[in-house]
C-alpha positions as CSV (number, residue, x, y, z in Angstrom):
1,M,-120.0,109.9,126.6
2,I,-117.9,109.4,123.6
3,A,-119.4,111.0,120.6
4,R,-119.7,108.5,117.9
5,R,-118.5,109.6,114.5
6,M,-120.9,108.9,111.8
7,V,-119.3,106.6,109.3
8,R,-120.3,107.6,105.8
9,N,-120.2,105.2,103.0
10,K,-117.6,106.5,100.6
11,K,-118.1,106.0,96.9
12,P,-115.6,103.6,95.4
13,T,-113.0,105.3,93.3
14,I,-111.0,103.9,90.4
15,Q,-107.3,104.5,90.5
16,I,-106.4,105.8,87.0
17,V,-102.6,105.9,87.3
18,P,-102.2,102.1,87.6
19,L,-104.7,101.5,84.9
20,I,-102.8,103.8,82.5
21,D,-99.6,101.9,83.4
22,I,-101.2,98.6,82.5
23,I,-102.7,99.9,79.3
24,F,-99.4,101.4,78.2
25,S,-97.6,98.1,79.0
26,V,-100.1,96.1,76.9
27,L,-99.7,98.7,74.0
28,V,-95.9,98.4,74.1
29,F,-96.2,94.6,74.1
30,F,-98.3,94.5,71.0
31,M,-96.2,97.1,69.2
32,L,-93.1,95.1,69.8
33,A,-94.7,91.7,69.1
34,T,-96.0,92.9,65.7
35,T,-92.6,94.1,64.5
36,F,-91.1,90.6,64.7
37,R,-93.2,89.4,61.8
38,T,-92.1,91.9,59.2
39,H,-91.4,89.3,56.4
40,P,-94.6,87.5,55.3
41,A,-94.2,83.9,54.5
42,G,-94.1,83.0,50.8
43,L,-97.5,82.0,49.4
44,N,-98.4,80.2,46.2
45,L,-100.5,82.8,44.3
46,E,-102.2,82.6,41.0
47,L,-101.7,86.0,39.5
48,P,-104.2,87.6,37.3
49,R,-103.6,87.4,33.5
50,A,-103.4,90.4,31.2
51,A,-103.6,90.6,27.4
52,S,-100.9,93.3,27.2
53,W,-97.6,92.9,29.1
54,D,-93.9,93.7,28.7
55,R,-91.1,91.3,29.5
56,Q,-89.0,93.0,32.2
57,A,-85.2,92.5,32.0
58,S,-84.1,91.4,35.4
59,S,-80.6,90.9,36.6
60,Q,-79.9,87.5,38.1
61,V,-77.2,85.8,40.2
62,T,-76.8,82.0,40.3
63,I,-75.7,80.3,43.5
64,T,-75.0,76.6,43.2
65,V,-75.0,74.2,46.2
66,A,-73.2,70.9,45.9
67,K,-74.3,67.8,47.8
68,D,-71.4,68.2,50.2
69,G,-72.4,71.8,51.0
70,R,-69.8,73.7,48.9
71,M,-71.2,76.9,47.4
72,F,-70.5,78.4,44.1
73,L,-71.3,81.9,42.9
74,G,-71.5,81.6,39.2
75,E,-68.5,79.3,38.4
76,R,-66.4,80.3,41.4
77,Q,-66.4,78.4,44.7
78,V,-67.1,80.7,47.7
79,N,-67.4,80.5,51.4
80,T,-70.3,82.1,53.4
81,N,-68.4,85.3,54.1
82,T,-67.5,85.8,50.4
83,L,-71.0,84.9,49.4
84,R,-72.4,87.6,51.8
85,S,-70.1,90.3,50.5
86,E,-70.7,89.5,46.8
87,V,-74.4,89.2,47.1
88,S,-74.5,92.4,49.2
89,K,-72.6,94.3,46.5
90,A,-75.0,93.0,43.8
91,L,-78.0,93.9,45.9
92,E,-76.7,97.5,46.4
93,K,-76.5,97.9,42.6
94,R,-79.8,96.1,41.9
95,P,-82.3,95.9,44.8
96,D,-84.7,93.8,42.6
97,L,-81.9,91.2,42.0
98,F,-83.3,87.7,41.2
99,V,-81.3,85.0,42.9
100,V,-81.4,81.5,41.3
101,I,-80.4,78.7,43.7
102,K,-79.2,75.5,42.0
103,A,-78.9,72.6,44.4
104,D,-77.8,69.1,43.9
105,R,-80.7,66.6,44.4
106,E,-78.8,65.0,47.3
107,A,-77.8,68.3,49.0
108,R,-79.0,68.6,52.5
109,Y,-81.9,70.9,53.1
110,D,-79.8,72.8,55.7
111,Y,-77.4,74.0,53.0
112,I,-80.2,75.4,50.8
113,V,-81.9,77.2,53.8
114,Q,-78.5,78.7,54.8
115,V,-78.1,80.2,51.3
116,M,-81.6,81.5,51.4
117,D,-81.1,83.0,54.9
118,I,-77.9,84.8,53.7
119,V,-79.8,86.4,50.8
120,R,-82.8,87.4,52.9
121,Q,-80.6,88.9,55.7
122,L,-79.0,91.1,53.0
123,G,-82.3,92.3,51.8
124,G,-82.9,90.0,48.8
125,Y,-86.5,88.9,48.3
126,R,-86.7,87.4,44.8
127,F,-85.7,83.7,44.7
128,G,-85.9,80.9,42.2
129,L,-85.0,77.2,42.6
130,A,-83.6,75.7,39.5
131,V,-85.0,72.3,38.3
132,E,-84.5,69.9,35.4
133,P,-87.5,69.5,33.0
134,R,-89.1,66.1,33.5
135,G,-88.6,65.0,29.8
136,R,-84.8,64.8,30.1
């Protein structure tokens, strides 16, 4: 007769190596996904008030956008490449540079966003949009 082998019930085992691979992949995914949002969106904040304060002198650059999309740095007309190099030089000297964007009322939104993108790509983070007072 053929001797029957006794079949023993083996305990289930968990394969650790594939589990480690999956956990590592998920970790890398989240690390990469969180680096894409490095610049928080601008928020309207009401800052706390203080009785004592000092006015800080800040340097400023004015970029004017005409309704046809022409850009002016100060009084001089510039193209996007010139704007990039001039703003880059100014930001190297003063990282806290305040950029004022003056845009014509009828200027397309695309032109204004393009100017803001150029400044942001170069490391500028302080903006102001020039407006006329309502009384005029």
